[in-house]
Residue frames relative to the residue before (quaternion, step in Angstrom):
aa qw qx qy qz dx dy dz
M 1.0000 0.0000 0.0000 0.0000 0.00 0.00 0.00
T 0.4227 -0.7119 0.4977 0.2584 3.60 -0.74 0.84
Q 0.2661 -0.7792 0.5427 0.1662 3.60 -0.67 1.00
S 0.0893 0.7810 -0.6180 0.0080 3.51 -1.13 0.66
R 0.5854 -0.6034 0.4114 0.3522 3.56 -1.07 0.72
S 0.3312 -0.7555 0.5369 0.1770 3.56 -0.83 1.04
K 0.7380 -0.4407 0.2858 0.4236 3.46 -1.36 0.11
T 0.6506 0.5068 -0.3022 0.4781 3.54 1.20 -0.45
G 0.5260 -0.6510 0.4066 0.3663 3.56 1.24 -0.23
R 0.4748 0.7060 -0.4302 0.3016 3.59 1.20 0.06
H 0.1070 0.7952 -0.5883 0.1004 3.60 -0.90 0.83
P 0.7302 -0.4253 0.2009 0.4955 3.61 -1.09 0.13
G 0.6855 0.4917 -0.3362 0.4186 3.65 1.01 -0.43
T 0.5144 0.6517 -0.4220 0.3641 3.58 1.25 -0.05
A 0.5472 -0.5985 0.4750 0.3417 3.55 -1.10 0.63
P 0.5662 -0.6236 0.4070 0.3533 3.56 -0.96 0.80
R 0.4231 -0.6912 0.5253 0.2593 3.60 -1.05 0.79
G 0.2391 -0.8299 0.4920 0.1099 3.58 -0.49 1.24
F 0.1364 -0.7469 0.6488 0.0506 3.48 -1.22 0.83
V 0.0801 -0.7533 0.6482 0.0769 3.53 -1.12 0.74
F 0.1906 -0.7895 0.5805 0.0579 3.47 -0.55 1.31
V 0.2390 -0.7682 0.5900 0.0683 3.55 -0.60 1.31
L 0.1029 -0.8126 0.5697 0.0672 3.66 -0.22 1.14
L 0.2568 -0.7608 0.5812 0.1318 3.45 -0.71 1.12
D 0.6058 -0.5137 0.4105 0.4478 3.70 -1.12 0.38
R 0.8524 0.0739 -0.1479 0.4960 3.48 -1.03 1.06
F 0.1737 0.8104 -0.5294 0.1810 3.54 0.97 0.92
T 0.5019 -0.6561 0.4584 0.3278 3.59 -1.08 0.41
L 0.4118 -0.7664 0.4410 0.2203 3.58 -0.42 1.28
L 0.6114 0.5937 -0.3504 0.3885 3.64 0.86 -0.82
S 0.6842 0.5195 -0.2921 0.4203 3.54 0.86 -1.08
F 0.6659 0.5355 -0.2466 0.4572 3.42 1.06 -1.26
A 0.7248 0.4691 -0.2547 0.4356 3.62 0.73 -1.18
G 0.6465 0.5137 -0.3400 0.4501 3.59 0.95 -0.77
A 0.6323 0.5350 -0.3325 0.4510 3.62 1.00 -0.75
V 0.7340 0.4422 -0.2521 0.4496 3.51 0.72 -1.17
D 0.6179 0.5104 -0.3692 0.4704 3.65 1.10 -0.45
A 0.5836 0.5577 -0.3649 0.4639 3.62 1.09 -0.59
L 0.6493 0.5069 -0.3094 0.4751 3.62 0.92 -0.88
R 0.6631 0.5263 -0.3025 0.4380 3.53 0.93 -1.03
L 0.6832 0.4860 -0.2685 0.4742 3.60 1.02 -0.96
A 0.5888 0.5422 -0.3778 0.4653 3.60 1.15 -0.52
N 0.6076 0.5471 -0.3284 0.4730 3.60 0.99 -0.85
R 0.6997 0.4878 -0.2644 0.4500 3.51 0.87 -0.94
A 0.6794 0.4850 -0.2915 0.4672 3.57 0.99 -0.83
L 0.7078 0.4466 -0.2670 0.4779 3.58 1.13 -0.69
G 0.4213 -0.7385 0.4472 0.2777 3.52 1.17 -0.37
F 0.7310 0.2318 -0.2175 0.6038 3.62 1.18 0.37
E 0.6053 -0.5831 0.4180 0.3448 3.47 -1.41 0.23
A 0.0684 -0.8349 0.5461 -0.0011 3.50 0.07 1.34
Y 0.7793 0.1770 -0.0663 0.5975 3.55 1.21 -0.68
R 0.0708 -0.7575 0.6487 0.0202 3.48 -1.22 0.77
W 0.0667 -0.8051 0.5892 0.0112 3.67 -1.01 0.56
R 0.1673 -0.7218 0.6683 0.0662 3.47 -1.41 0.60
L 0.3255 -0.7128 0.5905 0.1930 3.50 -1.30 0.52
A 0.0577 -0.8200 0.5692 -0.0173 3.59 -0.70 1.11
G 0.1455 0.7828 -0.6034 0.0445 3.51 -1.35 0.27
E 0.6583 -0.4929 0.3420 0.4547 3.55 -1.14 0.22
G 0.8498 0.1678 -0.1390 0.4800 3.58 -0.87 1.02
G 0.4246 -0.6852 0.4822 0.3431 3.53 1.26 -0.30
G 0.4788 0.7047 -0.4194 0.3135 3.67 -0.93 -0.69
N 0.6557 -0.4657 0.4112 0.4292 3.45 -0.96 -1.02
V 0.1074 -0.7751 0.6205 0.0512 3.49 -1.26 0.48
T 0.2499 -0.7903 0.5497 0.1042 3.65 -1.02 0.90
C 0.4064 -0.7238 0.5178 0.2068 3.51 -0.93 1.09
S 0.6759 -0.4793 0.3521 0.4353 3.56 -1.29 0.08
A 0.6659 0.5037 -0.3136 0.4522 3.64 1.16 -0.37
G 0.6287 -0.5971 0.3043 0.3945 3.58 1.33 0.05
C 0.5669 0.6190 -0.3731 0.3953 3.44 1.37 -0.28
T 0.2879 -0.7692 0.5533 0.1392 3.69 -0.96 0.83
L 0.0752 -0.7743 0.6273 0.0362 3.62 -0.97 0.88
R 0.4036 -0.6945 0.5447 0.2409 3.42 -1.29 0.71
L 0.3542 -0.7566 0.5149 0.1922 3.46 -0.96 1.00
D 0.4583 -0.6881 0.4811 0.2917 3.55 -1.11 0.64
I 0.8270 0.0251 0.0254 0.5610 3.60 1.02 -0.81
G 0.4591 -0.6287 0.5115 0.3637 3.63 -1.11 0.11
L 0.7423 -0.3484 0.3007 0.4870 3.57 -1.13 -0.64
D 0.1391 0.8263 -0.5328 0.1179 3.58 0.56 1.17
E 0.6356 -0.4860 0.4295 0.4186 3.50 -1.40 0.04
L 0.2608 -0.8148 0.5052 0.1134 3.58 -0.77 0.92
H 0.5953 -0.5034 0.4574 0.4278 3.53 -1.35 0.09
H 0.5156 -0.6583 0.4098 0.3645 3.60 -0.95 0.60
D 0.6878 0.4698 -0.2944 0.4686 3.63 1.08 -0.34
D 0.4441 0.6602 -0.4777 0.3724 3.57 1.26 0.31
T 0.2554 -0.7204 0.6142 0.1964 3.55 -1.33 0.32
V 0.2270 -0.7720 0.5793 0.1303 3.57 -0.58 1.14
V 0.0696 -0.7640 0.6406 0.0333 3.55 -1.08 0.90
I 0.2506 -0.7551 0.5933 0.1227 3.62 -0.69 1.09
C 0.1046 -0.7875 0.6045 0.0582 3.62 -0.50 1.15
G 0.1156 -0.7938 0.5970 0.0133 3.50 -0.54 1.30
G 0.0165 -0.7619 0.6455 0.0504 3.51 -1.52 -0.13
E 0.8251 -0.1222 0.0943 0.5435 3.57 -0.68 -1.00
D 0.8750 0.0774 -0.0920 0.4689 3.47 -1.43 0.65
V 0.0546 0.8414 -0.5316 0.0807 3.57 0.83 1.06
H 0.5419 0.5883 -0.4321 0.4165 3.71 1.05 -0.38
A 0.7020 0.4664 -0.2716 0.4647 3.61 0.76 -0.94
A 0.6707 0.4965 -0.2872 0.4704 3.58 1.08 -0.81
S 0.6582 0.4972 -0.3095 0.4730 3.68 1.06 -0.48
S 0.0285 -0.8490 0.5272 -0.0199 3.50 0.61 1.24
K 0.6455 -0.5058 0.3930 0.4160 3.63 -1.28 0.24
P 0.6668 0.4720 -0.3630 0.4481 3.72 0.79 -0.68
L 0.6196 0.5302 -0.3398 0.4685 3.66 1.08 -0.66
V 0.6674 0.5083 -0.2933 0.4585 3.58 0.83 -0.99
S 0.6496 0.5254 -0.2916 0.4658 3.56 1.04 -0.89
W 0.6631 0.5024 -0.3034 0.4646 3.61 1.02 -0.87
I 0.6318 0.5292 -0.3323 0.4587 3.57 1.10 -0.74
R 0.6335 0.5360 -0.3107 0.4635 3.55 0.99 -0.82
R 0.6631 0.5250 -0.2897 0.4480 3.50 0.98 -0.99
E 0.6929 0.4834 -0.2750 0.4589 3.53 0.87 -1.03
A 0.6359 0.5253 -0.3220 0.4648 3.55 1.11 -0.76
R 0.6211 0.5231 -0.3429 0.4723 3.60 1.03 -0.73
R 0.6513 0.5279 -0.2843 0.4651 3.67 1.16 -0.53
G 0.5823 -0.6280 0.3338 0.3939 3.45 1.40 -0.18
V 0.4181 0.7138 -0.4527 0.3328 3.55 1.31 0.20
A 0.4493 -0.6829 0.5127 0.2625 3.56 -0.89 0.92
M 0.1610 -0.8087 0.5624 0.0622 3.56 -0.98 0.82
G 0.0256 0.7880 -0.6151 0.0038 3.54 -1.11 0.78
A 0.1916 -0.7918 0.5718 0.0976 3.54 -1.28 0.13
F 0.1763 -0.7539 0.6206 0.1238 3.53 -1.05 0.75
C 0.8415 0.1472 -0.0982 0.5105 3.55 -1.13 0.81
T 0.8160 -0.1941 0.1726 0.5165 3.62 -0.90 -0.96
G 0.3817 0.7092 -0.4931 0.3290 3.59 1.25 0.09
A 0.5190 0.6279 -0.4354 0.3832 3.70 1.09 -0.40
Y 0.5904 0.5834 -0.3641 0.4224 3.58 1.14 -0.85
T 0.6762 0.5400 -0.2746 0.4192 3.50 0.91 -0.97
L 0.6405 0.4998 -0.2773 0.5129 3.51 1.19 -0.83
A 0.6701 0.4798 -0.3028 0.4786 3.57 0.95 -0.72
E 0.5992 0.5274 -0.3596 0.4833 3.67 1.05 -0.74
A 0.6636 0.4806 -0.2996 0.4887 3.68 1.08 -0.66
G 0.4736 -0.6923 0.4132 0.3545 3.61 1.21 -0.25
L 0.4687 0.7158 -0.4242 0.2967 3.54 1.31 0.15
L 0.7106 0.4418 -0.2908 0.4640 3.58 1.18 -0.08
D 0.3737 0.7489 -0.4745 0.2727 3.56 1.23 0.09
G 0.8209 0.1352 -0.1378 0.5375 3.58 -0.69 1.15
K 0.6156 0.5390 -0.3533 0.4536 3.53 1.21 0.03
R 0.4551 -0.6008 0.5532 0.3548 3.63 -1.36 0.32
A 0.0347 0.7871 -0.6118 0.0699 3.58 -1.03 0.80
T 0.1553 -0.7448 0.6343 0.1374 3.48 -1.45 0.01
I 0.0605 -0.7478 0.6606 0.0267 3.51 -1.36 0.44
H 0.6845 -0.4720 0.3293 0.4475 3.58 -1.15 0.38
W 0.6021 -0.6151 0.3720 0.3474 3.59 -0.95 0.94
E 0.6183 0.5740 -0.3414 0.4144 3.61 1.05 -0.66
N 0.7164 0.4397 -0.2003 0.5033 3.49 1.23 -0.73
H 0.4286 0.7619 -0.4306 0.2244 3.57 1.33 -0.28
D 0.7083 0.4942 -0.2842 0.4163 3.59 0.74 -1.02
G 0.6654 0.5146 -0.3073 0.4450 3.53 1.04 -0.81
F 0.6217 0.5595 -0.3183 0.4462 3.48 1.08 -0.95
I 0.6379 0.5481 -0.3080 0.4447 3.63 0.90 -1.01
E 0.7002 0.4547 -0.2990 0.4621 3.52 0.87 -0.85
D 0.6791 0.4778 -0.2954 0.4724 3.65 1.05 -0.74
F 0.8236 0.1381 -0.0286 0.5494 3.62 0.90 -0.85
P 0.0450 -0.8368 0.5455 0.0068 3.59 0.39 1.22
Q 0.5909 0.5831 -0.3607 0.4250 3.69 1.22 -0.39
V 0.6381 0.4961 -0.3448 0.4774 3.64 1.25 -0.11
D 0.3661 -0.7201 0.5426 0.2303 3.55 -0.97 0.93
L 0.0842 -0.8572 0.5080 0.0092 3.57 0.18 1.30
T 0.1604 -0.7956 0.5812 0.0599 3.59 -0.87 0.94
R 0.4163 -0.6750 0.5259 0.3073 3.51 -1.28 -0.04
S 0.2924 0.7811 -0.4948 0.2441 3.59 1.26 0.55
V 0.6214 -0.5024 0.4522 0.3962 3.46 -1.34 0.32
Y 0.7645 -0.1126 0.0942 0.6276 3.68 0.91 -0.89
V 0.1666 -0.7547 0.6260 0.1037 3.57 -1.34 0.30
I 0.1084 -0.7390 0.6617 0.0652 3.49 -1.04 0.81
D 0.0955 0.7831 -0.6082 0.0882 3.73 -0.60 1.06
G 0.8103 -0.1194 0.0347 0.5726 3.49 -0.03 1.30
N 0.7392 -0.3404 0.2586 0.5204 3.48 -0.66 -1.11
R 0.5483 0.5265 -0.4227 0.4935 3.54 1.11 0.85
M 0.0273 -0.7978 0.5996 -0.0570 3.48 -0.95 1.10
T 0.0058 -0.7958 0.6047 -0.0320 3.55 -0.93 0.91
T 0.0954 -0.7784 0.6128 0.0967 3.53 -1.15 0.59
A 0.5856 -0.6255 0.4043 0.3199 3.53 -1.30 0.42
G 0.6226 -0.5061 0.3719 0.4668 3.60 1.18 -0.16
G 0.7693 0.3412 -0.2920 0.4545 3.46 -1.48 0.00
T 0.8327 -0.2253 0.1634 0.4787 3.64 -0.96 -0.90
A 0.4073 0.7181 -0.4707 0.3112 3.55 1.31 0.11
S 0.5665 0.5797 -0.3891 0.4378 3.61 1.13 -0.52
I 0.6408 0.5005 -0.3652 0.4533 3.61 0.94 -0.63
D 0.6340 0.5080 -0.3713 0.4496 3.62 0.94 -0.64
L 0.6409 0.5331 -0.3481 0.4289 3.61 0.99 -0.69
M 0.6514 0.5359 -0.2877 0.4536 3.45 1.02 -1.05
L 0.6672 0.5001 -0.3028 0.4616 3.57 0.97 -0.86
A 0.6233 0.5263 -0.3495 0.4608 3.53 1.12 -0.61
L 0.6619 0.5173 -0.2921 0.4570 3.52 1.07 -0.84
I 0.6252 0.5344 -0.2925 0.4878 3.56 1.15 -0.71
A 0.6398 0.5159 -0.2999 0.4844 3.46 1.01 -0.79
Q 0.6645 0.4680 -0.3159 0.4895 3.62 0.97 -0.77
D 0.6863 0.4815 -0.2919 0.4604 3.65 0.97 -0.69
Y 0.8491 0.0660 0.0156 0.5239 3.62 0.69 -0.96
G 0.6901 -0.5114 0.2909 0.4215 3.65 1.11 0.48
P 0.6388 -0.5708 0.3836 0.3449 3.49 -1.27 0.56
E 0.5725 0.6005 -0.3900 0.3995 3.61 1.17 -0.59
V 0.6751 0.4874 -0.3113 0.4580 3.54 0.93 -0.85
A 0.6260 0.5508 -0.3111 0.4561 3.63 1.07 -0.89
N 0.6606 0.5103 -0.2940 0.4656 3.55 1.05 -0.89
A 0.6426 0.5195 -0.3088 0.4709 3.60 1.09 -0.71
V 0.6088 0.4915 -0.3538 0.5125 3.59 1.06 -0.57
A 0.6618 0.4861 -0.3486 0.4519 3.64 0.73 -0.91
D 0.6402 0.5308 -0.3496 0.4315 3.60 0.85 -0.66
Q 0.6439 0.5187 -0.3058 0.4720 3.55 1.00 -0.86
Q 0.7069 0.4296 -0.2651 0.4955 3.55 1.07 -0.76
I 0.3688 -0.7026 0.5083 0.3346 3.71 1.22 -0.12
Y 0.3557 0.7030 -0.5012 0.3580 3.49 0.97 1.00
T 0.1464 -0.8842 0.4410 0.0469 3.56 0.16 1.35
T 0.7662 0.2125 -0.1576 0.5856 3.55 1.16 -0.29
I 0.1884 -0.7709 0.6009 0.0956 3.67 -0.58 1.14
R 0.2511 -0.7773 0.5653 0.1147 3.60 -0.54 1.14
T 0.3231 -0.7277 0.5806 0.1702 3.48 -1.27 0.62
D 0.6809 -0.4822 0.3678 0.4105 3.58 -1.37 0.03
R 0.6236 0.5002 -0.3701 0.4732 3.60 1.27 0.09
D 0.5587 0.5970 -0.4005 0.4135 3.61 1.21 -0.09
Q 0.4004 -0.7314 0.5144 0.2004 3.54 -1.09 0.83
Q 0.6253 -0.5916 0.3701 0.3492 3.60 -1.12 0.73
R 0.8196 0.3596 -0.1588 0.4169 3.47 0.46 -1.23
L 0.5831 -0.5506 0.4524 0.3901 3.60 -1.18 0.43
S 0.6333 -0.5286 0.4101 0.3890 3.50 -1.19 0.37
V 0.6446 -0.5250 0.3619 0.4218 3.62 -1.08 0.40
P 0.6643 0.4759 -0.3431 0.4631 3.63 0.76 -0.91
T 0.6592 0.4862 -0.3505 0.4542 3.69 0.86 -0.68
R 0.6643 0.5185 -0.3159 0.4360 3.66 0.90 -0.87
I 0.7712 0.3981 -0.1786 0.4635 3.58 0.97 -0.82
G 0.3685 -0.7559 0.4306 0.3278 3.43 1.57 -0.23
V 0.6283 0.4634 -0.3527 0.5158 3.71 1.07 0.51
R 0.1352 -0.7790 0.6074 0.0770 3.47 -1.05 0.89
H 0.2557 0.7324 -0.5577 0.2952 3.41 0.16 1.46
P 0.3588 -0.7989 0.4169 0.2431 3.56 -0.19 1.16
K 0.6588 0.4866 -0.3307 0.4689 3.66 0.93 -0.50
L 0.6364 0.5190 -0.3347 0.4621 3.48 1.06 -0.72
G 0.6757 0.4951 -0.3012 0.4556 3.54 0.99 -0.84
Q 0.5928 0.5772 -0.3308 0.4539 3.53 1.13 -0.64
V 0.6721 0.4913 -0.2828 0.4764 3.57 0.97 -0.92
I 0.6644 0.5053 -0.3154 0.4514 3.54 0.89 -0.90
R 0.6429 0.5108 -0.3298 0.4659 3.64 0.97 -0.74
E 0.6023 0.5330 -0.3468 0.4825 3.59 1.13 -0.77
M 0.6340 0.5296 -0.3399 0.4495 3.62 0.94 -0.92
E 0.6800 0.5100 -0.3060 0.4289 3.59 0.81 -1.13
D 0.7229 0.4731 -0.2394 0.4431 3.56 1.03 -0.83
N 0.7540 0.2937 -0.1752 0.5608 3.60 1.38 -0.09
I 0.0971 0.8285 -0.5380 0.1216 3.55 0.62 1.24
E 0.6788 0.5019 -0.2948 0.4477 3.50 0.88 -1.08
E 0.7996 0.1533 -0.0429 0.5790 3.62 0.96 -0.90
P 0.1980 -0.8548 0.4713 0.0901 3.59 0.40 1.32
V 0.3349 -0.7186 0.5787 0.1913 3.53 -1.09 0.83
S 0.5430 -0.6490 0.4431 0.2960 3.54 -1.06 0.89
P 0.6312 -0.5355 0.4165 0.3760 3.60 -1.16 0.51
A 0.6395 0.5191 -0.3320 0.4598 3.56 1.00 -0.78
E 0.6673 0.4820 -0.3084 0.4767 3.62 0.90 -0.80
L 0.6418 0.5383 -0.3238 0.4399 3.52 0.96 -0.78
A 0.6555 0.5127 -0.2842 0.4761 3.52 1.06 -0.88
R 0.6287 0.5317 -0.3232 0.4665 3.59 1.08 -0.89
Q 0.6381 0.5908 -0.3156 0.3796 3.59 0.89 -0.80
V 0.7398 0.3515 -0.1472 0.5545 3.45 1.21 -0.89
G 0.5154 -0.6804 0.3932 0.3418 3.68 1.20 0.10
L 0.5318 0.5869 -0.4386 0.4247 3.49 1.08 0.88
S 0.4865 -0.5799 0.5361 0.3738 3.61 -1.31 0.21
T 0.6693 -0.4843 0.3887 0.4078 3.59 -1.32 0.34
R 0.6600 0.5179 -0.2996 0.4544 3.54 1.05 -0.90
Q 0.6349 0.5438 -0.3054 0.4559 3.55 1.07 -0.85
L 0.6616 0.5055 -0.2994 0.4660 3.50 0.99 -0.86
E 0.6363 0.5240 -0.3263 0.4627 3.51 1.05 -0.82
R 0.6512 0.5035 -0.3133 0.4735 3.65 0.97 -0.77
L 0.6001 0.5548 -0.3419 0.4639 3.65 1.08 -0.71
F 0.6990 0.4698 -0.2936 0.4523 3.61 0.80 -0.90
R 0.6719 0.5188 -0.2924 0.4403 3.44 0.99 -0.97
R 0.6684 0.5067 -0.3064 0.4502 3.59 1.06 -0.76
Y 0.8021 0.3278 -0.1767 0.4669 3.56 0.78 -0.92
L 0.8034 0.2682 -0.1159 0.5188 3.63 1.07 -0.69
N 0.3645 -0.7844 0.4502 0.2217 3.58 1.31 0.05
R 0.6734 0.3599 -0.3031 0.5702 3.49 1.04 0.97
S 0.5646 -0.6210 0.4358 0.3250 3.50 -1.21 0.42
P 0.6381 -0.5107 0.3838 0.4298 3.68 -1.04 0.39
K 0.6175 0.5510 -0.3271 0.4562 3.65 1.12 -0.90
R 0.7124 0.4645 -0.2732 0.4495 3.49 0.85 -1.09
Y 0.6179 0.5480 -0.3363 0.4526 3.63 0.98 -0.68
Y 0.6442 0.5181 -0.2886 0.4829 3.54 0.97 -1.03
M 0.6197 0.5627 -0.3250 0.4401 3.59 0.94 -0.99
E 0.6869 0.5024 -0.2706 0.4500 3.57 0.92 -1.06
L 0.5951 0.5429 -0.3392 0.4859 3.56 1.14 -0.67
R 0.6890 0.4940 -0.2735 0.4544 3.56 0.81 -1.06
L 0.6687 0.4782 -0.2953 0.4868 3.56 0.92 -0.89
G 0.6017 0.5465 -0.3531 0.4632 3.63 1.03 -0.57
K 0.6294 0.5216 -0.3081 0.4867 3.56 0.98 -0.75
A 0.6503 0.5626 -0.2674 0.4348 3.41 0.97 -1.02
R 0.6576 0.5040 -0.2948 0.4760 3.50 0.95 -1.00
N 0.6217 0.5269 -0.3404 0.4689 3.66 0.98 -0.85
L 0.6768 0.5031 -0.3087 0.4398 3.61 0.76 -0.90
L 0.6528 0.5086 -0.3227 0.4594 3.48 0.98 -0.93
L 0.7471 0.4097 -0.2423 0.4639 3.63 0.77 -0.85
Q 0.7372 0.4524 -0.2135 0.4542 3.63 1.07 -0.64
T 0.7782 0.2540 -0.1244 0.5606 3.68 1.13 -0.56
D 0.4739 -0.6323 0.5408 0.2883 3.46 -1.53 0.00
M 0.2453 0.7851 -0.5167 0.2376 3.50 1.30 0.47
S 0.4796 -0.6276 0.5115 0.3384 3.63 -1.08 0.62
V 0.6293 -0.5544 0.3813 0.3890 3.52 -1.18 0.60
I 0.6326 0.5218 -0.3700 0.4366 3.60 0.95 -0.63
N 0.6876 0.4512 -0.3207 0.4699 3.60 0.96 -0.73
V 0.5465 0.5695 -0.3904 0.4740 3.62 1.16 -0.36
A 0.6639 0.5292 -0.2845 0.4453 3.46 0.94 -0.96
L 0.6510 0.5131 -0.2856 0.4810 3.56 1.07 -0.82
A 0.6724 0.5042 -0.2884 0.4588 3.52 1.01 -1.04
S 0.7107 0.4314 -0.2337 0.5041 3.63 1.17 -0.46
G 0.6171 -0.6026 0.3371 0.3774 3.59 1.21 0.44
F 0.5577 0.5487 -0.4323 0.4483 3.67 1.09 0.50
T 0.2923 -0.7619 0.5629 0.1311 3.58 -0.85 1.14
S 0.7421 0.3428 -0.1939 0.5425 3.59 1.24 -0.49
P 0.4232 -0.7063 0.4997 0.2690 3.65 -0.61 1.09
S 0.6685 0.5115 -0.3179 0.4364 3.63 0.98 -0.90
H 0.6139 0.5223 -0.3097 0.5044 3.59 1.06 -0.70
F 0.6632 0.4774 -0.3190 0.4800 3.65 0.88 -0.76
S 0.6424 0.4901 -0.3548 0.4703 3.65 0.96 -0.76
K 0.6686 0.5215 -0.3198 0.4229 3.51 0.82 -0.90
C 0.6378 0.5104 -0.2904 0.4983 3.65 1.00 -0.88
Y 0.6708 0.5026 -0.2986 0.4563 3.64 0.93 -0.95
R 0.6367 0.5004 -0.3318 0.4838 3.63 0.94 -0.85
A 0.6576 0.5274 -0.3203 0.4323 3.59 0.80 -0.90
H 0.7375 0.4208 -0.2368 0.4721 3.58 0.94 -0.79
Y 0.8320 0.2416 -0.1019 0.4889 3.56 0.81 -0.93
Q 0.4008 -0.7665 0.4107 0.2884 3.52 1.43 0.17
T 0.7068 0.2913 -0.3092 0.5657 3.49 1.02 0.85
T 0.5451 -0.6258 0.4458 0.3355 3.59 -1.20 0.31
P 0.6069 -0.5350 0.3871 0.4423 3.64 -1.04 0.31
Y 0.6534 0.5305 -0.3316 0.4264 3.63 0.97 -0.71
R 0.6710 0.4605 -0.2920 0.5025 3.52 1.00 -0.84
E 0.5868 0.5578 -0.3876 0.4408 3.67 1.03 -0.68
R 0.6708 0.4821 -0.2874 0.4848 3.66 0.87 -0.88
G 0.6572 0.5361 -0.2940 0.4408 3.60 0.91 -0.86
S 0.7060 0.4552 -0.2943 0.4558 3.50 0.91 -0.83
H 0.7072 0.4177 -0.2719 0.5015 3.56 1.23 -0.18
G 0.5553 -0.6477 0.3523 0.3847 3.64 1.26 0.53
G 0.7253 -0.4518 0.2531 0.4535 3.62 0.85 0.90
Q 0.8026 0.2379 -0.1495 0.5262 3.57 0.27 -1.15
G 0.3379 -0.7626 0.5012 0.2304 3.62 1.01 -0.66
D 0.6188 -0.5476 0.4257 0.3688 3.51 -1.40 0.01
Q 0.2458 -0.6732 0.6737 0.1800 3.54 -1.24 0.71
H 0.1592 0.8115 -0.5464 0.1322 3.57 0.12 1.28
T 0.2508 -0.7665 0.5704 0.1556 3.45 -1.34 0.28
A 0.6592 -0.5482 0.3473 0.3799 3.44 -1.29 0.38
Q 0.6333 0.5576 -0.3151 0.4345 3.53 1.25 -0.39
D 0.5533 0.6444 -0.3803 0.3660 3.65 1.24 -0.43
């Protein structure tokens, strides 16, 4: 491959760009492994050590990911080089993993000018340290609702990844690969990034404008434009639900036609489908935040706590209070990739 100086001026004589991956307890393996492999393949494609990395964590030693694999750490929470980039690799139960010593260390290194990033639920840890205040960021879609409630000062998006100054966040899963490919392209040009993607059999490189979740038709397995439009409207109006009559009017259908459409393709009524969406959000808030059950009910479109509890029990076979209690209060910050 012909080497050329990139916009950043990086070339074979440039010192390797350093990454320090801070692995939290029960971190998501896929996000971490995909990113490290992209850096490894970039070195291979370039023919020199363009990138180096170390694994860090509280106390050094070993750390176990959510899949049960244990990795040996290179360092503890030591003082870093100013030109290193720290990446917090989160996963399950990020509340418990975001200890006070870790958050203090992150703040200290950030004050020293170290760039900070996060994979998956690691964005929670950065936000807890105050490093995302006033910044654009992203987190796995399953943790979106809880994050907004905890950190309203963060401009949270649903993008695959976000780079805002020297802060970087990804949604989890393979989104870390997209971020690394973007950084490689910045450093050494798109030709190198494309070569890395080819080696990873990564056929579509996403940008920071791409959204995390599949389109509504793909998710529900139905390609009906009016049905998809109604479901998107439901998802956008959880806290203040829209009536079936209004939903039908917006897409030019009668209430009875909308009912038949849902019965035909989803085997449930519009009201039932909407209720399941609202209860799904309520469960995420119960497991991911310390909001009171009453406030969870209000955020999910229920004006009556007793009605919320009744609906929740009917759907999940447990009460909201027991749901939270069975997960230790705060609950797990988990992702679909874990």
